[in-house]
C-alpha positions in Angstrom: -42.6 8.2 -57.8 -41.2 4.6 -57.6 -37.3 4.5 -57.1 -34.7 1.0 -56.9 -32.1 1.0 -54.8 -29.5 -1.8 -55.5 -26.5 -2.6 -53.3 -24.2 -5.6 -53.1 -21.9 -5.2 -55.8 -18.0 -6.2 -55.8 -15.1 -7.8 -56.0 -15.3 -11.6 -55.2 -12.8 -14.4 -56.5 -14.0 -17.1 -58.3 -15.7 -19.3 -56.4 -16.9 -17.1 -53.7 -20.5 -15.3 -53.4 -22.1 -12.5 -53.4 -25.7 -11.1 -52.0 -27.2 -8.3 -54.1 -30.1 -6.4 -52.6 -32.3 -4.0 -54.3 -35.0 -2.1 -52.4 -38.5 -0.5 -54.1 -40.1 2.9 -52.1 -42.2 5.6 -53.4 -45.9 5.8 -53.8 -46.0 1.9 -54.2 -49.6 0.1 -54.3 -48.6 -3.9 -54.2 -45.0 -5.3 -56.5 -45.8 -7.5 -58.7 -42.8 -9.0 -60.8 -39.3 -8.4 -59.9 -36.1 -9.5 -61.0 -32.0 -9.5 -62.0 -31.0 -8.5 -65.2 -27.0 -8.3 -66.1 -25.3 -6.7 -68.6 -21.2 -7.5 -69.4 -19.4 -5.2 -71.8 -20.1 -5.6 -75.5 -23.0 -7.7 -74.7 -26.4 -7.2 -74.8 -28.9 -6.9 -71.2 -29.5 -10.7 -70.2 -32.1 -12.1 -67.7 -30.5 -13.8 -64.7 -33.6 -14.9 -62.6 -36.6 -13.5 -61.8 -39.8 -14.4 -58.8 -43.5 -12.6 -59.2 -45.6 -11.5 -56.8 -46.4 -15.0 -55.2 -45.0 -17.3 -58.3 -42.3 -19.2 -58.2 -38.3 -18.0 -59.4 -37.1 -18.8 -62.9 -33.5 -18.5 -63.8 -31.1 -18.5 -67.1 -29.7 -21.9 -67.1 -26.2 -20.5 -66.5 -27.1 -19.5 -62.5 -29.6 -22.5 -61.9 -28.1 -24.4 -58.9 -25.6 -21.3 -57.6 -28.1 -18.4 -57.8 -31.1 -17.7 -55.5 -33.2 -15.0 -56.0 -35.6 -14.1 -53.0 -38.5 -11.3 -51.5 -39.2 -9.5 -48.8 -43.3 -8.2 -49.1 -42.8 -6.1 -46.2 -40.1 -4.2 -47.0 -40.5 -4.3 -50.9 -37.0 -6.0 -51.4 -35.8 -8.4 -54.0 -32.4 -10.2 -53.0 -30.0 -12.2 -55.1 -27.8 -14.8 -53.5 -24.9 -15.6 -56.1 -22.3 -18.9 -54.8 -19.9 -20.3 -56.7 -19.2 -17.2 -58.8 -17.6 -17.2 -62.0 -15.5 -15.6 -64.3 -18.1 -14.7 -66.8 -20.7 -14.0 -64.2 -18.9 -10.2 -64.2 -21.3 -7.5 -65.0 -23.6 -4.7 -63.9 -26.9 -5.9 -62.4 -29.9 -4.6 -62.7 -33.1 -4.7 -60.3 -36.5 -4.3 -62.2 -39.4 -4.0 -60.9 -43.1 -3.7 -62.3 -45.4 -2.1 -59.3 -48.8 -0.5 -59.0 -48.6 3.0 -57.9 -50.5 4.2 -55.2 -53.7 6.2 -55.7 -53.8 5.8 -59.8 -53.8 1.9 -59.6 -51.2 1.9 -63.0 -48.5 -0.1 -63.6 -44.6 1.0 -64.2 -41.7 -1.1 -64.9 -39.1 0.4 -63.0 -35.3 -0.4 -63.1 -32.6 0.7 -60.5 -29.2 2.0 -61.2 -27.1 -1.5 -61.5 -24.4 -2.7 -58.9 -20.9 -3.5 -60.6 -20.1 -7.5 -60.0 -17.0 -8.3 -60.7 -15.2 -11.7 -60.7 -11.4 -12.2 -60.8 -8.0 -14.0 -59.2 
């Protein structure tokens, strides 16, 4: 019904940059909250950044000043620009969205499959 597809992960050296993309598709009436989570091996999933529809972006303290989340309403997309990457940023990054489904007007939470970001020399 609704799908999220992420892209942009990869291997980057410390101090480098990556831009993650997430595009929502399906029977979508509106996309409300969108955000990025990450999960490193052996650790719990962590909220990285969110950007509500028409709202302000929020970031976990560890990425403030380095990461920027943005949205493209026309494309139902959310992006995460990651600069000054550190080894501790290494994780699988997952896109998350809450959407209102067309016709039923029901709200559902959707997760992407994840894209791996590895920060290493």
